[in-house]
C-alpha positions in Angstrom: 69.5 119.8 127.5 70.7 119.7 123.9 73.2 122.5 124.5 74.5 120.8 127.7 74.9 117.5 125.8 76.8 119.3 123.0 79.2 120.9 125.5 79.7 117.6 127.2 80.6 116.0 123.9 83.0 118.8 123.1 84.7 118.3 126.5 85.1 114.6 125.8 86.7 115.3 122.4 89.1 117.8 124.0 90.0 115.4 126.8 90.8 112.6 124.3 93.1 114.9 122.3 94.9 116.1 125.4 95.4 112.6 126.8 96.7 111.3 123.5 98.7 114.5 123.0 100.8 113.8 126.2 101.1 110.0 125.5 100.8 107.7 122.6 99.3 110.3 120.2 102.5 112.3 120.3 104.4 109.0 119.8 102.4 108.3 116.7 103.3 111.8 115.3 107.0 111.2 115.9 106.9 107.7 114.5 105.3 109.0 111.3 108.1 111.6 111.0 110.6 108.8 111.7 109.3 106.6 108.9 109.4 109.5 106.5 113.0 110.1 107.5 113.8 106.4 107.1 112.2 106.2 103.6 114.1 109.2 102.4 117.4 108.2 103.9 120.3 107.0 101.7 120.1 103.4 103.1 117.1 101.2 102.2 114.7 100.6 105.1 115.7 97.0 105.3 119.3 98.0 106.1 118.3 100.3 109.0 118.0 99.5 112.6 115.3 100.2 115.2 116.5 99.8 118.8 113.7 99.5 121.4 115.6 99.6 124.7 118.8 101.5 124.1 121.6 102.3 126.5 121.6 106.0 127.5 124.9 106.3 129.3 127.2 103.5 128.1 130.3 104.3 130.2 128.5 104.7 133.6 126.1 101.7 134.2 124.8 103.0 137.5 123.7 106.2 135.8 122.2 104.3 132.9 120.2 102.2 135.4 118.8 105.4 136.9 117.9 106.7 133.4 116.1 103.4 132.6 114.1 103.4 135.8 113.2 107.0 135.4 111.9 106.3 131.9 109.9 103.4 133.1 108.3 105.3 136.0 107.5 108.4 134.0 106.2 106.2 131.2 103.4 105.0 133.4 102.2 108.5 134.2 100.1 108.9 131.1 98.2 105.7 132.0 97.5 107.1 135.5 96.3 110.3 133.9 94.0 108.3 131.6 92.6 106.4 134.6 92.1 109.7 136.5 90.2 111.2 133.6 88.2 108.0 133.0 87.1 107.9 136.7 85.3 111.3 136.2 82.7 109.5 134.1 83.1 105.8 134.7 83.9 103.4 137.4 87.3 101.6 136.6 85.4 98.3 137.3 83.4 99.0 134.2 86.5 98.4 132.0 87.9 95.5 134.1 90.7 97.6 135.5 90.9 95.6 138.8 92.5 92.6 140.3 89.3 90.7 141.2 90.0 87.8 138.8 93.8 87.3 138.8 93.7 83.6 137.8 91.2 84.1 134.9 93.0 87.2 133.7 96.3 85.4 133.8 95.0 82.5 131.8 93.3 84.7 129.2 96.4 86.8 129.0 98.6 83.8 128.2 96.2 82.6 125.6 96.1 86.0 123.9 99.9 86.3 124.0 100.1 82.9 122.2 97.4 84.0 119.7 99.3 87.2 118.8 102.9 86.2 119.4 103.3 83.1 117.3 101.9 84.6 114.0 103.7 87.8 114.9 107.1 86.1 114.8 106.3 84.9 111.2 105.2 88.5 110.3 108.5 89.9 111.6 110.4 87.4 109.4 108.2 88.1 106.3 108.5 91.9 106.7 112.3 91.6 106.8 112.3 89.4 103.7 110.1 91.9 101.9 112.3 94.8 102.9 109.4 96.7 104.5 110.8 96.7 108.0 113.9 97.9 109.7 116.0 95.4 111.6 114.4 95.4 115.1 116.8 95.2 118.1 114.6 94.6 121.2 117.4 95.6 123.6 120.9 97.1 123.8 121.4 97.5 127.5 124.6 95.4 127.7 125.4 92.6 130.2 124.6 94.1 133.6 123.1 92.5 136.7 120.1 94.8 136.3 119.5 94.3 132.5 116.9 91.6 132.7 114.9 93.1 135.6 114.8 96.4 133.7 113.7 94.7 130.5 110.9 93.0 132.5 109.8 96.3 134.0 110.0 98.0 130.6 107.7 95.3 129.2 105.2 95.7 132.0 105.3 99.5 131.5 104.5 99.1 127.8 101.6 96.8 128.6 100.1 99.1 131.2 100.5 102.3 129.1 99.2 101.0 125.8 96.3 98.9 127.1 95.1 101.4 129.6 95.3 104.3 127.2 94.4 102.7 123.9 91.8 100.2 125.1 90.3 101.0 128.5 90.4 104.8 128.1 90.2 105.5 124.4 87.5 102.9 123.5 85.4 103.9 126.4 85.6 107.6 125.7 85.0 107.1 121.9 81.9 105.2 122.9 80.9 108.1 125.0 81.0 110.1 121.8 78.5 107.6 120.4 80.9 106.1 117.9 80.1 102.5 117.0 82.2 99.7 118.5 84.0 98.8 115.3 84.7 102.5 114.4 86.2 103.0 117.8 88.2 99.8 117.6 89.6 100.7 114.1 90.5 104.2 115.3 92.4 102.8 118.3 94.1 100.1 116.2 95.3 102.6 113.5 96.8 104.8 116.2 98.5 101.8 117.8 99.9 100.8 114.5 101.0 104.4 113.8 103.2 104.8 116.8 105.1 101.6 115.8 105.9 102.9 112.3 109.5 103.7 113.5 110.0 99.9 113.1 108.8 100.0 109.5 105.6 98.9 107.9 105.8 95.4 109.4 105.5 97.0 112.8 102.5 99.0 111.7 100.6 96.0 110.3 101.4 93.7 113.2 100.3 96.2 115.8 97.2 97.2 113.8 96.1 93.6 113.8 96.9 93.3 117.5 94.8 96.4 118.2 91.9 94.9 116.3 92.1 91.6 118.2 92.5 93.3 121.6 89.7 95.8 120.8 87.3 93.0 119.9 88.3 91.1 123.1 87.6 94.2 125.2 84.2 94.6 123.5 83.2 91.1 124.4 84.6 91.0 127.9 84.9 94.6 129.1 88.1 93.6 130.8 91.5 95.2 130.2 93.6 93.3 132.7 94.1 90.2 130.4 95.3 92.6 127.7 97.9 94.1 130.0 99.0 90.6 130.9 99.2 89.5 127.3 101.1 92.6 126.2 103.5 92.3 129.0 104.2 88.7 128.2 104.8 89.4 124.6 107.3 92.2 125.4 109.0 90.1 128.1 109.6 87.3 125.7 110.8 89.7 123.0 113.1 91.7 125.2 114.5 89.1 127.5 114.5 86.3 124.9 116.5 88.5 122.6 118.9 89.4 125.4 119.5 85.8 126.2 119.4 84.3 122.7 120.5 87.1 120.3 123.5 85.1 119.1 121.1 82.5 117.8 118.5 84.6 116.1 120.2 85.1 112.7 117.1 83.7 110.9 115.3 87.0 111.7 117.9 89.1 109.9 
């Protein structure tokens, strides 16, 4: 029995590393390399730019649209993989990955978005003033009929990918390894902050705090759907709001 348990634990550890390795774990590694590159570049970090939704093919909008849609669809695949692996040991209902409470999940999601988003805007401004963050450009798709719908889809993709992998999957599997709740939450939050380092240290701190809040919420409720809603709202406001109001956001510079 002891040997069987040891083999099972080893299998869970390998599974976690593989899921992270094909998703947000690899993003964290690249983001760490990116911040090293930024810090050793000739320009100060505060004078550099991080673009979140860039144009791929500027001179052929129809092809750029196909690139954007392909990126969104493929971006959801790691979340589907995480759900697939999670279902081998747990019912998705255990982590609140269902649509049984749409109204309650929506209300909680809006509340969480307000809780994170309003202080987050102040953090963005403070990080820019301190010179510890690059200038974040939430979108650079240009003025096309499809720009706003693509930005909304991109925001939802981010919400699904990050909350399914970093909360529903990772916290559950870390708990299967008998890690304490707060240890698991901190590990998840640090990884979340790390793959935002390409934005500078402001992005790291802001997303670390977001990971701690979201992890605590999941511990208390065992529901991930409100987190997906909240994350999607935050990114929709950021992406679409910037696209519509970028000429009036000089105070963030």
